[in-house]
PDB file of N, CA, C and O in Angstrom:
ATOM      1  N   UNK A   1      99.265 164.683   3.402  1.00  0.00           N
ATOM      2  CA  UNK A   1      98.875 165.881   2.808  1.00  0.00           C
ATOM      3  C   UNK A   1      99.209 166.983   3.770  1.00  0.00           C
ATOM      4  O   UNK A   1      98.766 167.218   4.894  1.00  0.00           O
ATOM      5  N   UNK A   2     100.580 167.921   2.652  1.00  0.00           N
ATOM      6  CA  UNK A   2     101.174 169.182   3.653  1.00  0.00           C
ATOM      7  C   UNK A   2     100.489 170.224   3.203  1.00  0.00           C
ATOM      8  O   UNK A   2      99.934 170.160   2.107  1.00  0.00           O
ATOM      9  N   UNK A   3     100.435 171.161   3.855  1.00  0.00           N
ATOM     10  CA  UNK A   3      99.544 172.470   3.638  1.00  0.00           C
ATOM     11  C   UNK A   3     100.372 173.703   4.319  1.00  0.00           C
ATOM     12  O   UNK A   3     100.707 173.777   5.501  1.00  0.00           O
ATOM     13  N   UNK A   4     100.624 174.674   3.255  1.00  0.00           N
ATOM     14  CA  UNK A   4     100.429 176.146   3.293  1.00  0.00           C
ATOM     15  C   UNK A   4      99.550 176.845   3.210  1.00  0.00           C
ATOM     16  O   UNK A   4      98.737 176.573   2.327  1.00  0.00           O
ATOM     17  N   UNK A   5      99.283 178.110   4.108  1.00  0.00           N
ATOM     18  CA  UNK A   5      98.121 179.034   3.938  1.00  0.00           C
ATOM     19  C   UNK A   5      97.999 180.049   3.911  1.00  0.00           C
ATOM     20  O   UNK A   5      98.298 180.437   5.040  1.00  0.00           O
ATOM     21  N   UNK A   6      97.712 180.912   3.286  1.00  0.00           N
ATOM     22  CA  UNK A   6      97.504 182.204   3.503  1.00  0.00           C
ATOM     23  C   UNK A   6      96.219 182.718   3.404  1.00  0.00           C
ATOM     24  O   UNK A   6      95.416 181.852   3.057  1.00  0.00           O
ATOM     25  N   UNK A   7      95.706 183.881   3.594  1.00  0.00           N
ATOM     26  CA  UNK A   7      94.151 184.353   3.620  1.00  0.00           C
ATOM     27  C   UNK A   7      93.162 183.819   2.509  1.00  0.00           C
ATOM     28  O   UNK A   7      91.946 183.875   2.692  1.00  0.00           O
ATOM     29  N   UNK A   8      93.637 183.370   1.509  1.00  0.00           N
ATOM     30  CA  UNK A   8      92.726 183.103   0.086  1.00  0.00           C
ATOM     31  C   UNK A   8      93.322 181.978  -0.231  1.00  0.00           C
ATOM     32  O   UNK A   8      92.521 181.043  -0.228  1.00  0.00           O
ATOM     33  N   UNK A   9      94.188 181.737  -0.450  1.00  0.00           N
ATOM     34  CA  UNK A   9      94.710 180.433  -1.190  1.00  0.00           C
ATOM     35  C   UNK A   9      95.839 179.256  -0.025  1.00  0.00           C
ATOM     36  O   UNK A   9      96.513 179.730   0.890  1.00  0.00           O
ATOM     37  N   UNK A  10      95.807 178.040  -0.291  1.00  0.00           N
ATOM     38  CA  UNK A  10      96.722 177.190   0.231  1.00  0.00           C
ATOM     39  C   UNK A  10      97.419 176.560  -0.779  1.00  0.00           C
ATOM     40  O   UNK A  10      96.892 176.512  -1.891  1.00  0.00           O
ATOM     41  N   UNK A  11      98.686 175.986  -0.574  1.00  0.00           N
ATOM     42  CA  UNK A  11      99.881 175.166  -1.417  1.00  0.00           C
ATOM     43  C   UNK A  11      99.508 173.869  -0.498  1.00  0.00           C
ATOM     44  O   UNK A  11      99.600 173.799   0.727  1.00  0.00           O
ATOM     45  N   UNK A  12      99.116 172.981  -1.293  1.00  0.00           N
ATOM     46  CA  UNK A  12      98.856 171.680  -0.703  1.00  0.00           C
ATOM     47  C   UNK A  12     100.183 170.773  -1.078  1.00  0.00           C
ATOM     48  O   UNK A  12     100.931 171.283  -1.912  1.00  0.00           O
ATOM     49  N   UNK A  13     100.493 169.696  -0.637  1.00  0.00           N
ATOM     50  CA  UNK A  13     100.915 168.868  -1.533  1.00  0.00           C
ATOM     51  C   UNK A  13     100.175 167.309  -1.372  1.00  0.00           C
ATOM     52  O   UNK A  13      99.563 166.945  -0.368  1.00  0.00           O
ATOM     53  N   UNK A  14     100.315 166.775  -2.183  1.00  0.00           N
ATOM     54  CA  UNK A  14      99.034 165.641  -2.544  1.00  0.00           C
ATOM     55  C   UNK A  14     100.050 164.724  -3.029  1.00  0.00           C
ATOM     56  O   UNK A  14     100.689 164.837  -4.075  1.00  0.00           O
ATOM     57  N   UNK A  15     100.140 163.694  -2.053  1.00  0.00           N
ATOM     58  CA  UNK A  15     100.959 162.175  -2.519  1.00  0.00           C
ATOM     59  C   UNK A  15     100.047 161.087  -3.029  1.00  0.00           C
ATOM     60  O   UNK A  15      99.031 160.778  -2.406  1.00  0.00           O
ATOM     61  N   UNK A  16     100.464 160.402  -4.352  1.00  0.00           N
ATOM     62  CA  UNK A  16      99.735 159.391  -4.898  1.00  0.00           C
ATOM     63  C   UNK A  16     100.716 158.036  -4.376  1.00  0.00           C
ATOM     64  O   UNK A  16     100.500 156.930  -4.872  1.00  0.00           O
ATOM     65  N   UNK A  17     101.537 158.182  -3.592  1.00  0.00           N
ATOM     66  CA  UNK A  17     102.688 157.186  -3.213  1.00  0.00           C
ATOM     67  C   UNK A  17     103.984 157.998  -2.968  1.00  0.00           C
ATOM     68  O   UNK A  17     104.396 159.140  -3.176  1.00  0.00           O
ATOM     69  N   UNK A  18     104.460 156.740  -2.374  1.00  0.00           N
ATOM     70  CA  UNK A  18     106.520 157.411  -2.007  1.00  0.00           C
ATOM     71  C   UNK A  18     106.905 157.730  -3.914  1.00  0.00           C
ATOM     72  O   UNK A  18     106.671 157.100  -4.945  1.00  0.00           O
ATOM     73  N   UNK A  19     107.563 158.984  -3.603  1.00  0.00           N
ATOM     74  CA  UNK A  19     107.982 159.720  -4.764  1.00  0.00           C
ATOM     75  C   UNK A  19     107.044 160.070  -5.677  1.00  0.00           C
ATOM     76  O   UNK A  19     107.502 160.509  -6.732  1.00  0.00           O
ATOM     77  N   UNK A  20     105.949 160.008  -5.588  1.00  0.00           N
ATOM     78  CA  UNK A  20     104.885 160.777  -6.284  1.00  0.00           C
ATOM     79  C   UNK A  20     104.303 161.373  -5.811  1.00  0.00           C
ATOM     80  O   UNK A  20     103.418 160.894  -5.102  1.00  0.00           O
ATOM     81  N   UNK A  21     104.484 162.918  -5.943  1.00  0.00           N
ATOM     82  CA  UNK A  21     103.506 164.229  -5.131  1.00  0.00           C
ATOM     83  C   UNK A  21     103.471 165.321  -6.264  1.00  0.00           C
ATOM     84  O   UNK A  21     104.195 165.506  -7.243  1.00  0.00           O
ATOM     85  N   UNK A  22     102.627 165.822  -5.889  1.00  0.00           N
ATOM     86  CA  UNK A  22     102.324 166.938  -6.686  1.00  0.00           C
ATOM     87  C   UNK A  22     102.114 168.473  -5.796  1.00  0.00           C
ATOM     88  O   UNK A  22     101.652 168.358  -4.661  1.00  0.00           O
ATOM     89  N   UNK A  23     102.385 169.627  -6.207  1.00  0.00           N
ATOM     90  CA  UNK A  23     102.294 170.925  -5.069  1.00  0.00           C
ATOM     91  C   UNK A  23     101.146 171.514  -6.145  1.00  0.00           C
ATOM     92  O   UNK A  23     101.227 171.397  -7.368  1.00  0.00           O
ATOM     93  N   UNK A  24     100.228 172.072  -5.526  1.00  0.00           N
ATOM     94  CA  UNK A  24      98.832 172.348  -6.226  1.00  0.00           C
ATOM     95  C   UNK A  24      98.613 173.982  -5.349  1.00  0.00           C
ATOM     96  O   UNK A  24      98.472 173.924  -4.128  1.00  0.00           O
ATOM     97  N   UNK A  25      98.599 175.142  -5.924  1.00  0.00           N
ATOM     98  CA  UNK A  25      97.803 176.270  -5.417  1.00  0.00           C
ATOM     99  C   UNK A  25      96.375 176.267  -5.595  1.00  0.00           C
ATOM    100  O   UNK A  25      95.893 176.109  -6.717  1.00  0.00           O
ATOM    101  N   UNK A  26      95.508 176.464  -4.347  1.00  0.00           N
ATOM    102  CA  UNK A  26      94.365 176.300  -4.543  1.00  0.00           C
ATOM    103  C   UNK A  26      93.721 177.522  -3.956  1.00  0.00           C
ATOM    104  O   UNK A  26      94.393 178.060  -3.076  1.00  0.00           O
ATOM    105  N   UNK A  27      92.505 178.111  -4.262  1.00  0.00           N
ATOM    106  CA  UNK A  27      91.580 178.975  -3.800  1.00  0.00           C
ATOM    107  C   UNK A  27      90.841 178.388  -2.568  1.00  0.00           C
ATOM    108  O   UNK A  27      90.380 177.248  -2.640  1.00  0.00           O
ATOM    109  N   UNK A  28      90.718 179.098  -1.485  1.00  0.00           N
ATOM    110  CA  UNK A  28      90.283 178.281   0.126  1.00  0.00           C
ATOM    111  C   UNK A  28      88.685 178.324  -0.197  1.00  0.00           C
ATOM    112  O   UNK A  28      87.885 177.573   0.362  1.00  0.00           O
ATOM    113  N   UNK A  29      88.291 179.379  -1.252  1.00  0.00           N
ATOM    114  CA  UNK A  29      86.540 179.210  -1.341  1.00  0.00           C
ATOM    115  C   UNK A  29      86.115 178.112  -2.343  1.00  0.00           C
ATOM    116  O   UNK A  29      84.924 178.029  -2.642  1.00  0.00           O
ATOM    117  N   UNK A  30      86.778 177.493  -2.736  1.00  0.00           N
ATOM    118  CA  UNK A  30      86.407 176.353  -3.626  1.00  0.00           C
ATOM    119  C   UNK A  30      85.667 174.971  -3.013  1.00  0.00           C
ATOM    120  O   UNK A  30      86.021 174.577  -1.902  1.00  0.00           O
ATOM    121  N   UNK A  31      85.106 174.578  -3.419  1.00  0.00           N
ATOM    122  CA  UNK A  31      84.450 173.414  -2.727  1.00  0.00           C
ATOM    123  C   UNK A  31      85.484 171.730  -2.650  1.00  0.00           C
ATOM    124  O   UNK A  31      86.314 171.526  -3.536  1.00  0.00           O
ATOM    125  N   UNK A  32      85.350 171.074  -1.940  1.00  0.00           N
ATOM    126  CA  UNK A  32      86.415 169.769  -1.753  1.00  0.00           C
ATOM    127  C   UNK A  32      86.144 169.035  -3.008  1.00  0.00           C
ATOM    128  O   UNK A  32      87.004 168.338  -3.547  1.00  0.00           O
ATOM    129  N   UNK A  33      84.694 169.225  -3.572  1.00  0.00           N
ATOM    130  CA  UNK A  33      84.718 168.378  -4.952  1.00  0.00           C
ATOM    131  C   UNK A  33      85.203 168.733  -5.890  1.00  0.00           C
ATOM    132  O   UNK A  33      85.303 167.855  -6.746  1.00  0.00           O
ATOM    133  N   UNK A  34      85.703 169.991  -6.233  1.00  0.00           N
ATOM    134  CA  UNK A  34      86.417 170.834  -6.860  1.00  0.00           C
ATOM    135  C   UNK A  34      87.912 170.251  -6.825  1.00  0.00           C
ATOM    136  O   UNK A  34      88.528 170.002  -7.861  1.00  0.00           O
ATOM    137  N   UNK A  35      88.460 170.049  -5.493  1.00  0.00           N
ATOM    138  CA  UNK A  35      89.764 170.044  -5.180  1.00  0.00           C
ATOM    139  C   UNK A  35      89.687 168.680  -5.527  1.00  0.00           C
ATOM    140  O   UNK A  35      90.502 168.270  -6.353  1.00  0.00           O
ATOM    141  N   UNK A  36      88.965 167.999  -5.111  1.00  0.00           N
ATOM    142  CA  UNK A  36      89.014 165.928  -5.679  1.00  0.00           C
ATOM    143  C   UNK A  36      89.076 165.947  -7.486  1.00  0.00           C
ATOM    144  O   UNK A  36      89.266 164.905  -8.113  1.00  0.00           O
ATOM    145  N   UNK A  37      88.904 167.159  -8.099  1.00  0.00           N
ATOM    146  CA  UNK A  37      88.583 166.984  -9.261  1.00  0.00           C
ATOM    147  C   UNK A  37      90.230 167.315  -9.728  1.00  0.00           C
ATOM    148  O   UNK A  37      90.891 166.633 -10.511  1.00  0.00           O
ATOM    149  N   UNK A  38      90.586 168.305  -9.159  1.00  0.00           N
ATOM    150  CA  UNK A  38      91.946 169.059  -9.317  1.00  0.00           C
ATOM    151  C   UNK A  38      92.947 167.776  -9.211  1.00  0.00           C
ATOM    152  O   UNK A  38      93.666 167.381 -10.129  1.00  0.00           O
ATOM    153  N   UNK A  39      92.828 167.059  -7.579  1.00  0.00           N
ATOM    154  CA  UNK A  39      93.954 166.250  -7.719  1.00  0.00           C
ATOM    155  C   UNK A  39      93.716 164.771  -8.501  1.00  0.00           C
ATOM    156  O   UNK A  39      94.706 164.041  -8.454  1.00  0.00           O
ATOM    157  N   UNK A  40      92.813 164.352  -9.048  1.00  0.00           N
ATOM    158  CA  UNK A  40      92.365 163.445 -10.334  1.00  0.00           C
ATOM    159  C   UNK A  40      93.130 163.983 -11.409  1.00  0.00           C
ATOM    160  O   UNK A  40      93.840 163.181 -12.015  1.00  0.00           O
ATOM    161  N   UNK A  41      93.133 165.024 -11.726  1.00  0.00           N
ATOM    162  CA  UNK A  41      93.600 165.519 -12.997  1.00  0.00           C
ATOM    163  C   UNK A  41      95.160 165.774 -12.838  1.00  0.00           C
ATOM    164  O   UNK A  41      95.878 165.561 -13.815  1.00  0.00           O
ATOM    165  N   UNK A  42      95.637 166.159 -11.809  1.00  0.00           N
ATOM    166  CA  UNK A  42      97.312 166.188 -11.238  1.00  0.00           C
ATOM    167  C   UNK A  42      97.668 164.647 -11.851  1.00  0.00           C
ATOM    168  O   UNK A  42      98.446 164.425 -12.779  1.00  0.00           O
ATOM    169  N   UNK A  43      97.011 163.793 -11.202  1.00  0.00           N
ATOM    170  CA  UNK A  43      97.840 162.669 -11.496  1.00  0.00           C
ATOM    171  C   UNK A  43      97.186 161.727 -12.626  1.00  0.00           C
ATOM    172  O   UNK A  43      97.504 160.542 -12.727  1.00  0.00           O
ATOM    173  N   UNK A  44      96.303 162.310 -13.414  1.00  0.00           N
ATOM    174  CA  UNK A  44      95.550 161.713 -14.590  1.00  0.00           C
ATOM    175  C   UNK A  44      94.849 160.429 -14.530  1.00  0.00           C
ATOM    176  O   UNK A  44      94.962 159.521 -15.352  1.00  0.00           O
ATOM    177  N   UNK A  45      94.173 160.436 -13.564  1.00  0.00           N
ATOM    178  CA  UNK A  45      93.622 159.259 -12.990  1.00  0.00           C
ATOM    179  C   UNK A  45      91.736 159.971 -13.577  1.00  0.00           C
ATOM    180  O   UNK A  45      91.331 161.102 -13.843  1.00  0.00           O
ATOM    181  N   UNK A  46      91.028 158.511 -13.551  1.00  0.00           N
ATOM    182  CA  UNK A  46      89.440 158.616 -13.959  1.00  0.00           C
ATOM    183  C   UNK A  46      88.894 158.988 -12.677  1.00  0.00           C
ATOM    184  O   UNK A  46      89.449 158.607 -11.646  1.00  0.00           O
ATOM    185  N   UNK A  47      87.632 159.850 -12.645  1.00  0.00           N
ATOM    186  CA  UNK A  47      87.018 160.004 -11.611  1.00  0.00           C
ATOM    187  C   UNK A  47      85.825 158.683 -11.904  1.00  0.00           C
ATOM    188  O   UNK A  47      84.767 158.766 -12.528  1.00  0.00           O
ATOM    189  N   UNK A  48      86.370 157.586 -11.275  1.00  0.00           N
ATOM    190  CA  UNK A  48      85.508 156.498 -11.402  1.00  0.00           C
ATOM    191  C   UNK A  48      85.020 155.592  -9.931  1.00  0.00           C
ATOM    192  O   UNK A  48      84.372 154.554  -9.799  1.00  0.00           O
ATOM    193  N   UNK A  49      85.552 156.361  -9.117  1.00  0.00           N
ATOM    194  CA  UNK A  49      85.341 156.141  -7.383  1.00  0.00           C
ATOM    195  C   UNK A  49      84.495 156.795  -6.709  1.00  0.00           C
ATOM    196  O   UNK A  49      83.979 157.799  -7.200  1.00  0.00           O
ATOM    197  N   UNK A  50      84.267 156.484  -5.801  1.00  0.00           N
ATOM    198  CA  UNK A  50      84.041 156.957  -4.477  1.00  0.00           C
ATOM    199  C   UNK A  50      84.889 157.767  -3.680  1.00  0.00           C
ATOM    200  O   UNK A  50      85.607 156.998  -3.041  1.00  0.00           O
ATOM    201  N   UNK A  51      85.132 158.845  -3.431  1.00  0.00           N
ATOM    202  CA  UNK A  51      86.232 159.234  -2.492  1.00  0.00           C
ATOM    203  C   UNK A  51      85.896 160.271  -1.177  1.00  0.00           C
ATOM    204  O   UNK A  51      84.861 160.923  -1.034  1.00  0.00           O
ATOM    205  N   UNK A  52      86.998 160.237  -0.315  1.00  0.00           N
ATOM    206  CA  UNK A  52      86.728 160.958   1.109  1.00  0.00           C
ATOM    207  C   UNK A  52      88.169 161.681   1.249  1.00  0.00           C
ATOM    208  O   UNK A  52      89.254 161.369   0.758  1.00  0.00           O
ATOM    209  N   UNK A  53      87.796 162.769   2.099  1.00  0.00           N
ATOM    210  CA  UNK A  53      88.787 163.223   2.556  1.00  0.00           C
ATOM    211  C   UNK A  53      88.832 163.277   4.194  1.00  0.00           C
ATOM    212  O   UNK A  53      87.978 163.816   4.897  1.00  0.00           O
ATOM    213  N   UNK A  54      89.896 162.670   4.607  1.00  0.00           N
ATOM    214  CA  UNK A  54      90.208 162.465   5.888  1.00  0.00           C
ATOM    215  C   UNK A  54      90.884 163.366   6.630  1.00  0.00           C
ATOM    216  O   UNK A  54      92.072 163.145   6.864  1.00  0.00           O
ATOM    217  N   UNK A  55      90.249 164.553   7.140  1.00  0.00           N
ATOM    218  CA  UNK A  55      90.996 165.859   7.824  1.00  0.00           C
ATOM    219  C   UNK A  55      91.928 165.207   8.560  1.00  0.00           C
ATOM    220  O   UNK A  55      93.052 165.355   8.083  1.00  0.00           O
ATOM    221  N   UNK A  56      91.893 164.547   9.533  1.00  0.00           N
ATOM    222  CA  UNK A  56      92.824 163.871  10.803  1.00  0.00           C
ATOM    223  C   UNK A  56      93.597 163.145  10.760  1.00  0.00           C
ATOM    224  O   UNK A  56      94.315 162.822  11.707  1.00  0.00           O
ATOM    225  N   UNK A  57      93.656 162.500   9.100  1.00  0.00           N
ATOM    226  CA  UNK A  57      94.558 161.615   8.652  1.00  0.00           C
ATOM    227  C   UNK A  57      94.823 160.150   9.124  1.00  0.00           C
ATOM    228  O   UNK A  57      95.843 159.468   9.229  1.00  0.00           O
ATOM    229  N   UNK A  58      92.955 159.853   9.464  1.00  0.00           N
ATOM    230  CA  UNK A  58      92.900 158.727  10.477  1.00  0.00           C
ATOM    231  C   UNK A  58      91.616 158.086   9.239  1.00  0.00           C
ATOM    232  O   UNK A  58      90.459 158.500   9.172  1.00  0.00           O
ATOM    233  N   UNK A  59      92.077 157.278   8.585  1.00  0.00           N
ATOM    234  CA  UNK A  59      91.217 156.567   7.652  1.00  0.00           C
ATOM    235  C   UNK A  59      89.870 155.957   8.166  1.00  0.00           C
ATOM    236  O   UNK A  59      89.801 155.113   9.059  1.00  0.00           O
ATOM    237  N   UNK A  60      89.149 156.318   7.706  1.00  0.00           N
ATOM    238  CA  UNK A  60      87.542 155.816   8.157  1.00  0.00           C
ATOM    239  C   UNK A  60      87.070 156.612   9.315  1.00  0.00           C
ATOM    240  O   UNK A  60      85.895 156.408   9.619  1.00  0.00           O
ATOM    241  N   UNK A  61      87.749 157.507  10.056  1.00  0.00           N
ATOM    242  CA  UNK A  61      87.148 158.011  11.201  1.00  0.00           C
ATOM    243  C   UNK A  61      86.272 159.240  10.643  1.00  0.00           C
ATOM    244  O   UNK A  61      86.716 160.135   9.924  1.00  0.00           O
ATOM    245  N   UNK A  62      84.938 159.124  11.105  1.00  0.00           N
ATOM    246  CA  UNK A  62      83.836 159.830  10.778  1.00  0.00           C
ATOM    247  C   UNK A  62      83.964 160.979  11.534  1.00  0.00           C
ATOM    248  O   UNK A  62      83.395 162.013  11.183  1.00  0.00           O
ATOM    249  N   UNK A  63      84.811 160.908  12.776  1.00  0.00           N
ATOM    250  CA  UNK A  63      84.618 162.399  13.376  1.00  0.00           C
ATOM    251  C   UNK A  63      85.292 163.916  12.719  1.00  0.00           C
ATOM    252  O   UNK A  63      85.078 165.079  13.061  1.00  0.00           O
ATOM    253  N   UNK A  64      86.044 163.435  11.808  1.00  0.00           N
ATOM    254  CA  UNK A  64      86.295 164.884  10.927  1.00  0.00           C
ATOM    255  C   UNK A  64      86.458 163.954   9.201  1.00  0.00           C
ATOM    256  O   UNK A  64      87.620 163.701   8.885  1.00  0.00           O
ATOM    257  N   UNK A  65      85.593 163.604   8.425  1.00  0.00           N
ATOM    258  CA  UNK A  65      85.964 163.117   7.086  1.00  0.00           C
ATOM    259  C   UNK A  65      84.548 163.991   6.316  1.00  0.00           C
ATOM    260  O   UNK A  65      83.531 164.409   6.869  1.00  0.00           O
ATOM    261  N   UNK A  66      84.847 164.043   5.227  1.00  0.00           N
ATOM    262  CA  UNK A  66      84.039 164.768   4.074  1.00  0.00           C
ATOM    263  C   UNK A  66      83.965 163.617   3.286  1.00  0.00           C
ATOM    264  O   UNK A  66      84.984 162.938   3.163  1.00  0.00           O
ATOM    265  N   UNK A  67      82.683 163.204   2.599  1.00  0.00           N
ATOM    266  CA  UNK A  67      82.636 162.164   1.584  1.00  0.00           C
ATOM    267  C   UNK A  67      81.858 162.670   0.366  1.00  0.00           C
ATOM    268  O   UNK A  67      81.080 163.621   0.283  1.00  0.00           O
ATOM    269  N   UNK A  68      82.326 161.667  -0.688  1.00  0.00           N
ATOM    270  CA  UNK A  68      81.623 162.261  -2.211  1.00  0.00           C
ATOM    271  C   UNK A  68      80.563 161.037  -2.110  1.00  0.00           C
ATOM    272  O   UNK A  68      80.904 159.855  -2.089  1.00  0.00           O
ATOM    273  N   UNK A  69      79.333 161.463  -2.057  1.00  0.00           N
ATOM    274  CA  UNK A  69      78.498 160.022  -2.241  1.00  0.00           C
ATOM    275  C   UNK A  69      77.169 160.588  -3.126  1.00  0.00           C
ATOM    276  O   UNK A  69      76.422 161.482  -2.726  1.00  0.00           O
ATOM    277  N   UNK A  70      77.067 160.031  -4.131  1.00  0.00           N
ATOM    278  CA  UNK A  70      75.891 160.468  -5.052  1.00  0.00           C
ATOM    279  C   UNK A  70      74.621 160.615  -4.692  1.00  0.00           C
ATOM    280  O   UNK A  70      73.910 161.465  -5.228  1.00  0.00           O
ATOM    281  N   UNK A  71      74.166 159.771  -3.701  1.00  0.00           N
ATOM    282  CA  UNK A  71      73.121 159.770  -2.890  1.00  0.00           C
ATOM    283  C   UNK A  71      73.143 160.513  -1.587  1.00  0.00           C
ATOM    284  O   UNK A  71      72.305 160.343  -0.701  1.00  0.00           O
ATOM    285  N   UNK A  72      74.188 161.376  -1.524  1.00  0.00           N
ATOM    286  CA  UNK A  72      74.225 162.460  -0.463  1.00  0.00           C
ATOM    287  C   UNK A  72      73.432 161.875   0.884  1.00  0.00           C
ATOM    288  O   UNK A  72      72.459 162.414   1.412  1.00  0.00           O
ATOM    289  N   UNK A  73      74.153 160.505   1.360  1.00  0.00           N
ATOM    290  CA  UNK A  73      73.367 160.122   2.831  1.00  0.00           C
ATOM    291  C   UNK A  73      74.640 160.770   3.931  1.00  0.00           C
ATOM    292  O   UNK A  73      74.637 160.566   5.145  1.00  0.00           O
ATOM    293  N   UNK A  74      75.334 161.307   3.440  1.00  0.00           N
ATOM    294  CA  UNK A  74      76.427 162.074   4.558  1.00  0.00           C
ATOM    295  C   UNK A  74      76.088 163.284   4.855  1.00  0.00           C
ATOM    296  O   UNK A  74      75.786 163.929   3.851  1.00  0.00           O
ATOM    297  N   UNK A  75      76.010 163.905   5.911  1.00  0.00           N
ATOM    298  CA  UNK A  75      76.154 165.437   6.401  1.00  0.00           C
ATOM    299  C   UNK A  75      76.946 165.949   5.722  1.00  0.00           C
ATOM    300  O   UNK A  75      76.584 166.717   4.831  1.00  0.00           O
ATOM    301  N   UNK A  76      78.322 165.655   5.962  1.00  0.00           N
ATOM    302  CA  UNK A  76      79.713 166.087   5.109  1.00  0.00           C
ATOM    303  C   UNK A  76      79.823 165.553   3.882  1.00  0.00           C
ATOM    304  O   UNK A  76      80.485 164.546   3.630  1.00  0.00           O
ATOM    305  N   UNK A  77      78.982 166.407   2.829  1.00  0.00           N
ATOM    306  CA  UNK A  77      79.152 165.844   1.707  1.00  0.00           C
ATOM    307  C   UNK A  77      80.099 166.942   0.624  1.00  0.00           C
ATOM    308  O   UNK A  77      79.589 168.008   0.282  1.00  0.00           O
ATOM    309  N   UNK A  78      81.287 166.611   0.221  1.00  0.00           N
ATOM    310  CA  UNK A  78      81.936 167.245  -0.525  1.00  0.00           C
ATOM    311  C   UNK A  78      81.890 168.236  -1.749  1.00  0.00           C
ATOM    312  O   UNK A  78      82.726 168.856  -2.406  1.00  0.00           O
ATOM    313  N   UNK A  79      80.229 168.066  -1.747  1.00  0.00           N
ATOM    314  CA  UNK A  79      79.651 169.009  -2.708  1.00  0.00           C
ATOM    315  C   UNK A  79      79.061 170.376  -1.845  1.00  0.00           C
ATOM    316  O   UNK A  79      78.571 171.397  -2.329  1.00  0.00           O
ATOM    317  N   UNK A  80      79.242 170.096  -0.652  1.00  0.00           N
ATOM    318  CA  UNK A  80      78.709 171.340   0.272  1.00  0.00           C
ATOM    319  C   UNK A  80      79.586 171.949   0.824  1.00  0.00           C
ATOM    320  O   UNK A  80      79.068 172.942   1.334  1.00  0.00           O
ATOM    321  N   UNK A  81      80.978 171.911   1.079  1.00  0.00           N
ATOM    322  CA  UNK A  81      81.897 172.306   2.163  1.00  0.00           C
ATOM    323  C   UNK A  81      82.916 172.982   1.180  1.00  0.00           C
ATOM    324  O   UNK A  81      83.149 172.388   0.127  1.00  0.00           O
ATOM    325  N   UNK A  82      83.446 173.989   1.395  1.00  0.00           N
ATOM    326  CA  UNK A  82      84.499 174.705   1.007  1.00  0.00           C
ATOM    327  C   UNK A  82      86.052 174.375   1.413  1.00  0.00           C
ATOM    328  O   UNK A  82      86.020 174.331   2.643  1.00  0.00           O
ATOM    329  N   UNK A  83      86.959 174.203   1.126  1.00  0.00           N
ATOM    330  CA  UNK A  83      88.053 174.020   1.723  1.00  0.00           C
ATOM    331  C   UNK A  83      88.402 174.794   3.117  1.00  0.00           C
ATOM    332  O   UNK A  83      88.828 174.229   4.124  1.00  0.00           O
ATOM    333  N   UNK A  84      88.194 175.921   3.016  1.00  0.00           N
ATOM    334  CA  UNK A  84      88.094 176.868   4.243  1.00  0.00           C
ATOM    335  C   UNK A  84      87.198 176.301   5.208  1.00  0.00           C
ATOM    336  O   UNK A  84      87.451 176.610   6.372  1.00  0.00           O
ATOM    337  N   UNK A  85      86.092 175.455   4.993  1.00  0.00           N
ATOM    338  CA  UNK A  85      85.086 174.991   6.050  1.00  0.00           C
ATOM    339  C   UNK A  85      85.500 173.561   6.640  1.00  0.00           C
ATOM    340  O   UNK A  85      85.241 173.054   7.731  1.00  0.00           O
ATOM    341  N   UNK A  86      86.186 173.115   5.616  1.00  0.00           N
ATOM    342  CA  UNK A  86      87.127 171.704   6.228  1.00  0.00           C
ATOM    343  C   UNK A  86      88.186 171.898   6.851  1.00  0.00           C
ATOM    344  O   UNK A  86      88.994 170.970   6.799  1.00  0.00           O
ATOM    345  N   UNK A  87      88.509 172.922   7.514  1.00  0.00           N
ATOM    346  CA  UNK A  87      89.701 173.112   8.343  1.00  0.00           C
ATOM    347  C   UNK A  87      91.178 173.605   7.487  1.00  0.00           C
ATOM    348  O   UNK A  87      92.260 173.601   8.074  1.00  0.00           O
ATOM    349  N   UNK A  88      91.068 173.943   6.303  1.00  0.00           N
ATOM    350  CA  UNK A  88      92.429 174.150   5.860  1.00  0.00           C
ATOM    351  C   UNK A  88      92.225 175.997   5.605  1.00  0.00           C
ATOM    352  O   UNK A  88      91.892 176.569   4.567  1.00  0.00           O
ATOM    353  N   UNK A  89      92.530 176.539   6.826  1.00  0.00           N
ATOM    354  CA  UNK A  89      92.589 177.856   6.951  1.00  0.00           C
ATOM    355  C   UNK A  89      93.832 178.421   7.507  1.00  0.00           C
ATOM    356  O   UNK A  89      94.793 177.742   7.870  1.00  0.00           O
ATOM    357  N   UNK A  90      93.756 179.685   7.548  1.00  0.00           N
ATOM    358  CA  UNK A  90      95.017 180.175   8.090  1.00  0.00           C
ATOM    359  C   UNK A  90      94.930 180.551   9.827  1.00  0.00           C
ATOM    360  O   UNK A  90      95.924 180.975  10.418  1.00  0.00           O
TER     361      UNK A  90
END
């Protein structure tokens, strides 16, 4: 995921594989869960799986990860954090 940021918005490039990507301008005050819905809509995916954001690009590295879990068992739940709070800042 590549990011360009100003004080209120970020332009984020999201990839769903080689040659399949979208650029989206998102407000930094939105929750990560909202951003996940945007990504799913951009690629016309169903929201039928759990998901996570690994901010350091290391899969399953909990040191900088945000998870969607219906039972809220993780302290870094995507429904609690804004994009700006997850390290996407200027």
